[in-house]
Structures are given as structure tokens and as C-alpha cells.
C-alpha positions as a Markdown table, in Angstrom:
| # | Residue | x | y | z |
|---|---|---|---|---|
| 1 | Met | 0.0 | 0.0 | 0.0 |
| 2 | Gly | 1.5 | 3.4 | -1.1 |
| 3 | Arg | 2.0 | 6.4 | 1.2 |
| 4 | Met | -1.2 | 7.9 | -0.1 |
| 5 | Gly | -3.1 | 4.7 | 0.5 |
| 6 | Arg | -1.9 | 4.4 | 4.0 |
| 7 | Gly | -2.8 | 8.1 | 4.7 |
| 8 | Trp | -6.3 | 7.6 | 3.3 |
| 9 | Arg | -6.7 | 4.5 | 5.4 |
| 10 | Val | -5.6 | 6.2 | 8.6 |
| 11 | Ala | -7.7 | 9.1 | 7.8 |
| 12 | Glu | -10.8 | 6.8 | 7.5 |
| 13 | Leu | -9.8 | 5.2 | 10.8 |
| 14 | Arg | -9.3 | 8.4 | 12.5 |
| 15 | Gln | -12.7 | 9.6 | 11.5 |
| 16 | Arg | -14.5 | 6.6 | 12.4 |
| 17 | Gly | -12.6 | 5.9 | 15.6 |
| 18 | Gly | -13.1 | 9.5 | 16.8 |
| 19 | Ala | -17.0 | 9.1 | 16.4 |
| 20 | Leu | -16.9 | 5.6 | 18.1 |
| 21 | Ala | -14.6 | 7.0 | 21.0 |
| 22 | Ala | -16.9 | 10.0 | 21.6 |
| 23 | Phe | -20.0 | 7.7 | 21.7 |
| 24 | Val | -18.5 | 5.1 | 24.0 |
| 25 | Ala | -17.0 | 7.8 | 26.3 |
| 26 | Ala | -20.4 | 9.6 | 26.6 |
| 27 | Cys | -22.8 | 6.6 | 26.7 |
| 28 | Cys | -20.9 | 3.8 | 28.5 |
| 29 | Glu | -22.1 | 3.4 | 32.1 |
| 30 | Asp | -18.6 | 1.8 | 32.9 |
| 31 | Glu | -16.5 | 4.8 | 33.9 |
| 32 | Lys | -13.2 | 2.9 | 33.3 |
| 33 | Arg | -14.2 | 1.9 | 29.8 |
| 34 | Ala | -15.4 | 5.5 | 29.1 |
| 35 | Arg | -12.0 | 6.8 | 30.3 |
| 36 | Ala | -10.3 | 4.2 | 28.1 |
| 37 | Ala | -12.3 | 5.2 | 25.1 |
| 38 | Arg | -11.4 | 8.9 | 25.6 |
| 39 | Arg | -7.6 | 8.0 | 25.9 |
| 40 | Leu | -7.9 | 5.8 | 22.8 |
| 41 | Gly | -9.7 | 8.4 | 20.8 |
| 42 | Ala | -7.0 | 10.9 | 21.6 |
| 43 | Arg | -4.3 | 8.5 | 20.8 |
| 44 | Leu | -6.0 | 7.7 | 17.4 |
| 45 | Ala | -6.3 | 11.4 | 16.6 |
| 46 | Gly | -2.5 | 11.6 | 16.6 |
| 47 | Phe | -1.7 | 8.5 | 14.5 |
| 48 | Ala | 0.3 | 9.2 | 11.2 |
| 49 | Pro | 0.0 | 7.0 | 8.1 |
| 50 | Ala | 2.9 | 4.9 | 9.4 |
| 51 | Asp | 0.6 | 3.9 | 12.3 |
| 52 | Arg | -1.9 | 2.2 | 10.2 |
| 53 | Thr | -1.8 | -1.2 | 12.0 |
| 54 | Ala | -2.1 | 0.5 | 15.3 |
| 55 | Ala | -5.0 | 2.7 | 14.0 |
| 56 | Glu | -6.9 | -0.4 | 12.8 |
| 57 | Glu | -6.5 | -2.2 | 16.1 |
| 58 | Ala | -7.6 | 0.8 | 18.0 |
| 59 | Val | -10.8 | 1.1 | 15.8 |
| 60 | Ala | -11.4 | -2.6 | 16.2 |
| 61 | Thr | -11.4 | -2.2 | 20.0 |
| 62 | Leu | -13.7 | 0.9 | 19.8 |
| 63 | Glu | -16.0 | -1.0 | 17.6 |
| 64 | Arg | -16.3 | -4.0 | 20.0 |
| 65 | Trp | -17.1 | -1.6 | 22.9 |
| 66 | Ala | -19.7 | 0.2 | 20.7 |
| 67 | Asp | -21.3 | -3.1 | 19.8 |
| 68 | Asp | -21.8 | -3.6 | 23.5 |
| 69 | Leu | -24.1 | -0.5 | 23.3 |
| 70 | Ala | -25.7 | -1.7 | 19.9 |
| 71 | Asp | -29.3 | -0.9 | 21.2 |
| 72 | His | -28.4 | 2.7 | 22.2 |
| 73 | Pro | -30.3 | 5.2 | 20.2 |
| 74 | Tyr | -27.2 | 7.4 | 19.6 |
| 75 | Arg | -24.9 | 4.8 | 18.4 |
| 76 | Pro | -23.0 | 6.0 | 15.3 |
| 77 | Val | -24.0 | 4.4 | 12.1 |
| 78 | Glu | -21.8 | 3.9 | 9.2 |
| 79 | Pro | -22.1 | 6.9 | 6.9 |
| 80 | Arg | -23.2 | 6.6 | 3.3 |
| 81 | Pro | -20.4 | 6.1 | 0.9 |
| 82 | Asp | -20.4 | 9.7 | -0.4 |
| 83 | Glu | -20.5 | 11.1 | 3.1 |
| 84 | Ala | -17.7 | 8.7 | 4.3 |
| 85 | Asp | -15.5 | 9.9 | 1.4 |
| 86 | Arg | -16.1 | 13.6 | 2.2 |
| 87 | Gln | -15.3 | 13.0 | 5.9 |
| 88 | Thr | -12.2 | 11.0 | 5.0 |
| 89 | Arg | -11.1 | 13.7 | 2.6 |
| 90 | Asp | -11.4 | 16.2 | 5.4 |
| 91 | His | -9.4 | 14.0 | 7.7 |
| 92 | Tyr | -6.8 | 13.2 | 5.1 |
| 93 | Lys | -6.4 | 16.9 | 4.4 |
| 94 | Asp | -5.7 | 17.4 | 8.1 |
| 95 | Ile | -3.1 | 14.6 | 8.1 |
| 96 | Gln | -1.4 | 16.1 | 5.0 |
| 97 | Gln | -1.3 | 19.5 | 6.5 |
| 98 | Glu | 0.4 | 18.3 | 9.6 |
| 99 | Arg | 3.3 | 17.0 | 7.6 |
| 100 | Leu | 3.9 | 19.8 | 5.2 |
| 101 | Thr | 6.9 | 22.0 | 5.4 |
| 102 | Val | 6.4 | 25.9 | 5.5 |
| 103 | Ala | 7.4 | 26.1 | 1.9 |
| 104 | Ala | 4.9 | 23.4 | 0.8 |
| 105 | Arg | 2.1 | 25.2 | 2.7 |
| 106 | Asp | 3.1 | 28.5 | 1.1 |
| 107 | Trp | 3.0 | 26.8 | -2.3 |
| 108 | Arg | -0.4 | 25.2 | -1.6 |
| 109 | Lys | -1.8 | 28.7 | -0.5 |
| 110 | Gly | -0.4 | 30.3 | -3.7 |
| 111 | Ala | -1.9 | 27.5 | -5.9 |
| 112 | Arg | -5.3 | 27.8 | -4.1 |
| 113 | Leu | -5.3 | 31.6 | -4.5 |
| 114 | Ser | -4.6 | 31.0 | -8.3 |
| 115 | Leu | -7.6 | 28.7 | -8.7 |
| 116 | Asp | -9.8 | 31.2 | -6.7 |
| 117 | Val | -8.8 | 34.1 | -8.9 |
| 118 | Tyr | -9.2 | 32.3 | -12.2 |
| 119 | Leu | -12.7 | 31.0 | -11.1 |
| 120 | Ser | -13.7 | 34.4 | -9.9 |
| 121 | Gln | -12.8 | 36.1 | -13.2 |
| 122 | Leu | -14.6 | 33.4 | -15.2 |
| 123 | Ser | -17.7 | 33.8 | -12.9 |
| 124 | Arg | -17.8 | 37.6 | -13.6 |
| 125 | Ala | -17.4 | 37.3 | -17.3 |
| 126 | Arg | -20.6 | 38.6 | -19.1 |
| 127 | Gly | -22.4 | 36.4 | -21.6 |
| 128 | Leu | -20.4 | 33.3 | -20.7 |
| 129 | Asp | -21.8 | 30.0 | -22.0 |
| 130 | Pro | -23.2 | 28.1 | -19.0 |
| 131 | Arg | -21.3 | 25.1 | -20.2 |
| 132 | Val | -17.9 | 26.9 | -20.0 |
| 133 | Leu | -18.9 | 28.0 | -16.4 |
| 134 | Glu | -19.7 | 24.3 | -15.6 |
| 135 | Asp | -16.3 | 23.3 | -17.0 |
| 136 | Ala | -14.6 | 26.0 | -14.8 |
| 137 | Tyr | -16.3 | 24.7 | -11.7 |
| 138 | Tyr | -15.3 | 21.2 | -12.6 |
| 139 | Leu | -11.6 | 22.2 | -13.1 |
| 140 | Tyr | -11.7 | 24.2 | -9.9 |
| 141 | Gly | -13.0 | 21.3 | -7.9 |
| 142 | Arg | -10.5 | 18.9 | -9.4 |
| 143 | Gly | -7.7 | 21.5 | -8.6 |
| 144 | Thr | -8.7 | 22.0 | -5.1 |
| 145 | Met | -9.1 | 18.4 | -4.4 |
| 146 | Ala | -5.6 | 17.6 | -5.8 |
| 147 | Leu | -4.3 | 20.3 | -3.4 |
| 148 | Asp | -6.2 | 18.8 | -0.6 |
| 149 | Leu | -4.8 | 15.2 | -1.3 |
| 150 | Gly | -1.2 | 16.6 | -2.0 |
| 151 | Asp | -1.1 | 15.8 | -5.6 |
| 152 | Arg | 1.1 | 18.8 | -6.8 |
| 153 | Ala | 1.2 | 17.7 | -10.4 |
| 154 | Thr | -2.6 | 17.4 | -10.9 |
| 155 | Ala | -3.1 | 20.7 | -9.0 |
| 156 | Val | -0.6 | 22.5 | -11.4 |
| 157 | Arg | -2.3 | 20.8 | -14.4 |
| 158 | Glu | -5.8 | 21.8 | -13.3 |
| 159 | Ala | -4.8 | 25.3 | -12.5 |
| 160 | Gly | -3.2 | 25.6 | -16.0 |
| 161 | Arg | -6.4 | 24.3 | -17.6 |
| 162 | Leu | -8.5 | 26.7 | -15.7 |
| 163 | Arg | -6.1 | 29.6 | -16.5 |
| 164 | Lys | -6.5 | 28.7 | -20.3 |
| 165 | Leu | -10.2 | 28.7 | -19.9 |
| 166 | Arg | -10.1 | 32.1 | -18.3 |
| 167 | Asp | -7.7 | 33.5 | -21.0 |
| 168 | Ala | -10.1 | 32.2 | -23.7 |
| 169 | Tyr | -13.3 | 33.6 | -22.3 |
| 170 | Ala | -12.8 | 36.1 | -19.5 |
| 171 | Trp | -10.3 | 38.5 | -21.0 |
């Protein structure tokens, strides 16, 4: 499993484990287990991609504890696939941000600003074909997602495509 795959998996585990830890800590009548769930949740929040196995074990423990409370009305349910992906992307973005150098953070901010400016300029263009604006939003989404996932090459490519669209229609 590649670095991104491990990072994505740990993001999934951190998201799911965080919800389960909060549930067990709040709803378990056994104070010792509630404290252990809080500690496990806090530990899980700090796991890096290299800690994938430990994160899987922690979530498995939290799932067993949550299963003991299966009839509780506030037990977290598995999110729908689209919601799970959105939540995981948010957590993965946080994991990526923690590992970035200052120079990489500055580059990402600059790339994001470029995407924002190009989209803004296209959005303000008068008489723009709605399909062109739809393409602009699509490219903007791909570019920002690439930034979130740490894929510099894709972010640069999508920003360039959006700039070309802007140059063709907004100027």
C-alpha cells in the first residue's frame, strides 16, 4: 500500500474511531471503559500514516465496545459512501497539512489563490456560456481536491487548464 493509500486509510480510521470513541465515552456506564475510550480516541487522533496497523487495532477495539451498546439510540451508524468519502477527505487533508513544510504550505496557498482568482474572473465574465462555467467549476473542484490530497502535479495541471479557460473567455 502506497503512502497515499496508508494516509487515506488512517484518515478513515481516525474519522470512524473518533466518532466511536466519543460515543463510548459519553454513553458507556462503565467509567473505566469510558476513560479508556477517551484515551484511545485521543491517541488515534495523533496517528500518522505509518501507524496504520495500530489505528486499525484501536478502531477494532472501539467497535467492540460500541457493539456492547448496540441498542443505544445514539450509536453512530456507518455513513453513506459519499458522506464517508467527504469526511475522510477532510481528515486526510488534516493529516497532509500536519506533515507539510512551510514552503509546501506557502505553495499550496499560492496555488489555491490562483484557482480562486481564475474561477472568480470566469464567474464575472458577461455572456459566458453556462457550459464553460460548468467546466470552470469542474476544473476548480479537481484542482482544489488535488491540493487537499497533496497531488502537486494534478493541481498544477488543473490550474493551468482553468487559466487557459479564463484566458479564452474572460479577457
